C-alpha positions in Angstrom: -27.0 29.3 7.3 -24.2 26.6 8.0 -22.3 26.9 11.0 -18.6 27.2 11.0 -16.0 25.2 13.2 -13.6 27.0 14.7 -10.2 25.5 15.8 -9.0 27.5 18.8 -5.1 27.7 19.2 -4.3 25.9 16.0 -0.7 26.1 16.5 -0.9 24.1 19.7 -2.8 21.5 17.8 -0.1 21.5 15.0 2.5 21.3 18.1 0.3 18.0 19.4 0.2 16.3 16.3 4.0 16.9 15.4 5.2 15.8 18.9 2.7 12.3 18.3 4.2 11.6 15.2 7.6 12.2 16.3 7.1 10.0 19.6 6.1 6.9 17.2 9.0 7.5 14.7 10.6 4.2 15.5 7.0 2.2 16.2 6.1 2.0 12.4 3.0 0.2 13.0 1.6 3.0 15.5 2.6 5.8 13.3 1.0 4.1 10.2 -2.0 3.4 11.5 -2.5 7.2 13.0 -1.6 8.5 9.6 -3.6 6.2 7.6 -6.7 6.7 9.9 -6.7 10.3 10.7 -4.9 11.8 7.7 -5.8 9.3 5.0 -9.3 8.7 6.2 -8.3 4.9 5.5 -10.5 2.1 6.7 -9.0 -0.5 9.0 -9.6 -3.1 6.4 -7.4 -1.4 4.2 -4.7 -0.6 6.8 -4.3 -4.2 8.1 -4.1 -5.6 4.6 -1.3 -3.2 3.5 0.6 -3.7 6.8 0.1 -7.3 7.4 -1.9 -6.7 10.5 -3.7 -10.2 11.0 -5.3 -9.4 14.4 -7.7 -6.6 15.1 -6.9 -6.1 18.5 -3.1 -5.2 17.1 -4.6 -2.5 14.9 -6.7 -1.0 17.7 -3.9 -0.8 20.2 -1.9 0.8 17.6 -4.7 3.3 17.4 -5.3 3.9 20.8 -1.6 4.3 21.8 -1.2 7.1 19.4 -4.4 8.8 20.5 -3.6 8.4 24.3 -0.2 10.0 23.9 -1.9 12.7 21.4 -4.6 13.3 24.6 -1.7 13.7 26.9 0.1 16.0 24.9 -3.4 18.0 24.1 -3.5 18.1 28.2 0.1 19.1 28.9 -0.1 22.2 26.6 -3.7 23.2 28.0 -6.0 22.4 25.2 -8.1 20.0 26.8 -8.7 19.5 30.7 -8.0 16.0 32.3 -11.1 16.3 34.2 
């Protein structure tokens, strides 16, 4: 019998996602990297080619910036604990 994953407080997670995307509205690279990686499941190779990102470190810096902000939002709304 397969186990089912249950997302607790989905409305809070949606809020975190919305706030994260809104935060990076003016930072196209960060927003695009996040959307392409986590919504489109695109590889970094395709993303870098499409967005003309020549340095892989730039890709990971953009991805990490988005994830860090999302994590901070999730902590703020009580979805995860800081420690």
